C-alpha atoms as one frame of an Amber mdcrd trajectory, in Angstrom:
protein
  -6.457 -15.894 -22.912  -3.813 -13.810 -21.164  -1.493 -16.015 -19.128  -0.773
 -15.043 -15.521   1.817 -17.022 -13.564   1.879 -16.663  -9.781   5.216 -17.623
  -8.267   5.105 -19.854  -5.177   7.904 -20.787  -2.820   8.299 -21.643   0.848
   8.027 -18.616   3.109   5.551 -16.621   1.054   2.516 -15.027   2.676  -0.774
 -16.656   1.745  -2.822 -13.434   1.645  -1.082 -11.907  -1.357  -0.809 -15.220
  -3.181  -4.498 -15.993  -2.722  -5.408 -12.411  -3.608  -3.716 -12.677  -7.003
  -5.434 -15.985  -7.731  -8.798 -14.487  -6.745  -8.505 -11.319  -8.854  -7.215
 -13.012 -12.010  -8.918 -16.398 -11.569 -12.691 -16.388 -12.043 -13.924 -14.356
 -15.002 -16.604 -11.758 -14.179 -19.964 -12.052 -15.918 -19.278  -8.717 -17.642
 -16.390 -10.197 -19.644 -17.510 -11.474 -23.024 -14.049 -12.147 -24.407 -10.794
 -13.774 -23.277  -9.939 -13.578 -19.586  -6.826 -14.673 -17.683  -5.387 -18.168
 -17.593  -3.833 -18.417 -14.120  -1.218 -20.939 -13.053   0.781 -21.280  -9.855
   4.456 -22.023 -10.477   6.926 -23.568  -8.051   9.506 -26.309  -7.791   7.519
 -28.528  -5.422   4.722 -28.474  -2.875   5.328 -25.348  -0.787   4.236 -24.198
   2.639   2.458 -20.846   2.435   1.609 -19.662   5.928  -0.577 -22.403   7.454
  -1.253 -24.027   4.086   0.507 -26.443   1.776   0.136 -25.596  -1.906   0.750
 -27.856  -4.884   1.931 -25.744  -7.871   0.514 -26.337 -11.344   3.929 -26.316
 -12.992   7.600 -25.580 -12.332   9.235 -22.174 -12.041  10.125 -22.375 -15.739
   6.430 -21.653 -16.332   7.089 -18.041 -15.365   9.011 -17.447 -18.583   6.003
 -18.546 -20.656   3.557 -16.119 -19.036   2.582 -12.643 -20.126   2.278 -11.468
 -16.519   4.258 -12.805 -13.556   3.058 -12.129 -10.002   5.545 -12.402  -7.132
   3.665 -12.477  -3.789   5.053 -11.272  -0.466   7.894 -12.914   1.441   7.443
 -13.448   5.164  11.117 -12.912   6.064  12.946 -10.207   4.148  16.084 -10.701
   6.251  16.728 -13.926   4.322  17.837 -13.764   0.693  15.053 -14.958  -1.628
  15.577 -18.408  -3.200  18.113 -18.251  -6.013  15.983 -20.380  -8.345  13.026
 -18.010  -7.883  15.207 -14.960  -8.545  16.618 -16.529 -11.702  13.161 -17.591
 -12.935  11.778 -14.068 -12.433  14.761 -12.558 -14.244  14.302 -15.014 -17.128
  10.600 -14.202 -17.355  11.341 -10.495 -17.616  13.979 -11.115 -20.283  11.384
 -13.158 -22.187   9.073 -10.137 -22.216   6.807 -10.783 -19.234   5.254  -7.996
 -17.204   6.638  -8.663 -13.702   4.630  -7.568 -10.679   5.579  -7.728  -7.001
   3.057  -7.590  -4.185   4.263  -6.153  -0.875   7.682  -7.609   0.038   7.828
  -9.527  -3.218   9.774  -6.426  -4.279  12.845  -7.973  -2.643  12.744 -10.744
  -5.259  12.572  -8.237  -8.112  15.382  -6.250  -6.501  17.576  -9.352  -6.169
  16.939 -10.055  -9.858  18.156  -6.560 -10.757  14.812  -5.601 -12.281  14.404
  -2.501 -10.118  17.843  -0.966 -10.663  17.464   2.662 -11.683  13.695   2.615
 -11.123  11.259   3.882  -8.523   9.788   1.100  -6.437   7.796   0.580  -3.278
   6.998  -2.109  -0.743   5.305  -2.292   2.652   6.211   0.878   4.577   7.795
  -1.170   7.392  10.431  -2.528   4.980  11.151   0.429   2.668  14.283   1.493
   4.581  15.658  -2.038   4.400  14.962  -2.261   0.667  16.681   1.069   0.055
  19.711   0.142   2.178  20.200  -3.294   0.636  19.648  -2.115  -2.950  20.949
   1.476  -3.229  20.406   1.605  -7.006  16.645   1.601  -6.427  14.739   4.813
  -5.678  12.435   3.554  -2.941   9.247   5.537  -2.370   7.628   4.664   0.981
   4.617   6.924   0.525   2.663   5.374  -2.357   0.341   2.413  -2.870   1.951
   1.110  -6.054   4.291   2.126  -8.858   3.848   1.199 -12.520   7.093   1.262
 -14.515   5.522  -0.433 -17.503   7.054  -3.907 -17.545   7.913  -3.847 -13.818
   5.367  -2.941 -11.140   5.582  -2.919  -7.339   3.025  -2.436  -4.586   2.896
  -1.677  -0.889   1.337  -4.167   1.530  -1.962  -6.044   1.747  -4.738  -3.746
   0.479  -2.299  -1.975  -1.846  -1.575  -5.340  -3.464  -5.259  -5.515  -4.321
  -5.082  -1.998  -5.738  -2.239  -2.990  -8.042  -3.998  -6.155  -9.238  -7.118
  -4.137 -10.059  -4.888  -1.609 -11.837  -3.687  -4.440 -14.084  -7.268  -5.503
 -14.819  -8.054  -1.884 -15.650  -5.117  -1.717 -18.065  -6.018  -5.022 -19.743
  -9.831  -4.859 -19.799 -10.840  -1.276 -19.056 -12.316   0.473 -16.001 -15.819
  -1.005 -16.332 -14.554  -4.585 -15.957 -12.160  -3.571 -13.153 -15.105  -2.022
 -11.310 -17.099  -5.250 -11.683 -14.226  -7.221 -10.157 -13.893  -4.690  -7.345
 -17.606  -4.852  -6.544 -17.465  -8.649  -6.427 -14.596  -8.440  -3.946 -16.208
  -5.502  -2.061 -13.145  -3.261  -2.334 -12.583   0.274  -3.678 -12.656   0.145
  -7.483  -9.775   2.577  -7.905  -7.213   4.060  -5.581  -4.533   5.963  -7.449
  -1.033   4.521  -7.123   0.292   7.805  -5.777  -2.092   7.756  -2.850  -0.392
   7.553   0.542  -0.040   4.284   2.445  -1.888   5.711   5.489   0.808   4.879
   8.022  -0.604   5.282  11.521   1.420   7.660  13.670   2.502   5.838  16.847
   1.519   7.082  20.307   3.032   6.142  23.667   1.529   2.967  25.098   2.528
   3.289  28.725   1.266   5.420  31.595   3.616   8.048  32.932   5.128   8.964
  29.569   5.207  12.761  29.124   2.940  12.462  26.057   0.486   9.877  27.441
  -1.983  12.484  28.665  -1.198  15.126  26.056  -2.025  13.201  22.881  -5.564
  12.158  23.932  -6.121  15.758  25.051  -5.168  16.945  21.564  -7.340  14.340
  19.837 -10.401  15.666  21.702  -9.670  19.190  20.448  -8.733  18.735  16.802
 -11.458  21.192  15.795  -9.668  23.944  17.727  -6.820  26.130  16.373  -4.108
  24.470  18.461  -0.472  25.532  18.140   2.763  23.890  19.232   2.904  26.446
  22.039  -0.554  25.316  23.207   0.673  21.701  23.316   3.810  22.661  25.221
   1.784  24.651  27.754  -0.628  21.759  28.299   2.316  19.351  28.736   4.004
  21.799  31.130   7.266  21.813  29.225   9.140  24.016  26.788   8.495  23.769
  23.058  12.027  22.440  22.560  11.564  19.757  25.227   8.206  18.821  23.677
   9.812  18.474  20.257  12.410  16.047  21.635   9.710  13.825  23.170   7.655
  13.893  19.966  10.598  12.889  17.825  11.511  10.042  20.170   7.965   8.629
  20.167   6.580   9.449  16.716   9.666  10.167  14.641   8.224  13.511  13.642
   7.589  17.032  14.955   4.589  18.153  17.031   3.288  20.211  14.083   3.608
  17.348  11.620   1.934  14.954  14.051  -0.916  17.399  14.595  -1.403  17.801
  10.840  -1.448  14.011  10.387  -4.207  13.684  13.001  -6.241  16.442  11.334
  -5.937  14.655   7.988  -6.977  11.354   9.591 -10.026  13.035  11.148 -10.946
  14.465   7.743 -10.614  10.987   6.200 -12.960   9.513   8.814 -15.563  12.209
   8.157 -15.262  11.813   4.389 -15.760   8.053   4.739 -18.611   8.094   7.239
 -20.621  11.309   6.816 -22.289  13.401   4.126 -20.870  16.630   5.586 -19.646
  19.231   3.120 -15.959  20.001   2.738 -16.312  23.295   4.637 -17.897  21.491
   7.592 -15.234  18.794   7.562 -12.475  21.385   7.348 -13.816  23.078  10.464
 -14.246  19.790  12.347 -10.674  18.766  11.518  -9.262  22.128  12.563  -8.253
  23.103   9.037 -10.287  26.292   9.024 -11.304  26.457   5.370 -12.026  24.037
   2.544  -9.113  25.523   0.595  -6.673  24.729   3.395  -8.056  21.220   3.782
  -7.818  20.509   0.061  -4.219  21.746  -0.109  -2.973  19.668   2.837  -5.121
  16.629   1.951  -3.860  16.510  -1.640  -0.247  16.860  -0.523  -0.520  14.239
   2.242  -2.902  11.636   0.824  -2.164  12.151  -2.860  -5.760  12.696  -4.017
  -8.318  15.497  -3.400 -10.917  15.042  -0.616 -13.760  14.639  -3.128 -11.917
  11.849  -4.953 -11.122  10.131  -1.659 -14.804  10.237  -0.663 -15.989   8.842
  -4.010 -13.498   5.981  -3.761 -14.584   4.849  -0.315 -18.273   5.410  -0.962
 -17.960   3.131  -4.015 -17.231   0.201  -1.704 -20.706   0.290  -0.185 -22.670
   1.314  -3.266
């Protein structure tokens, strides 16, 4: 069996910890050979969210595992426990494949395992990771990054994607698909796929954009320009740009493109419409334009995106 050690310490999030135990724990019926031998490693009984967890063995068990999983930390403003950092570093030095889920990347960073590498974490904490550990190239726009012996993922669902990626590497795509079907999740989302960060909108009446943004959302199929938005908002294009940057952190054109891509995603997920029809409905004009912007923004072509999400319900 392939040994998988899941690190456990106070202040971890139960979702990612339980997710790792679920993916690597029970062997699917399709597996006719060795599966994973999963253990939870910690120094004592730990509080994980609302739950108290009794580890199987101490943190020294990490160094005896082939794969070490470091789940998410609830508070990244606090330095991770020194004994956990040292145990993860020792496991890597002993040859383990070390994997962080979501903000578990801060543990790997503290251990020095990400220095000089690309890494990711939940989009809400990528700036903090990059600022605290400047030797890491932090990529906020991907689901997970595989550096061989060190792997990192974004938050929640992306942690599942990375765990399934490991199953795919170890047992092949057919077995990974069986696991995904059992868990009712997409069998494969490429690591380079975007994290799908929702663009914020103003949440109070009276804001200059409160009426404009819903107006735009009802007209995404139309060839709107920044000048059209400024005219509807009764302000200059420059004034509009200032409001957009203050609220969304981006430009009116970039925000509009993000909404068109999101509309295309919804149609790909929920309809059988052809790419030309979806391109028109999302205001992209042609299938060629949609494919170009979709690939650049999401990281995969529209057809691949549709197959991935349709696989969940098949």
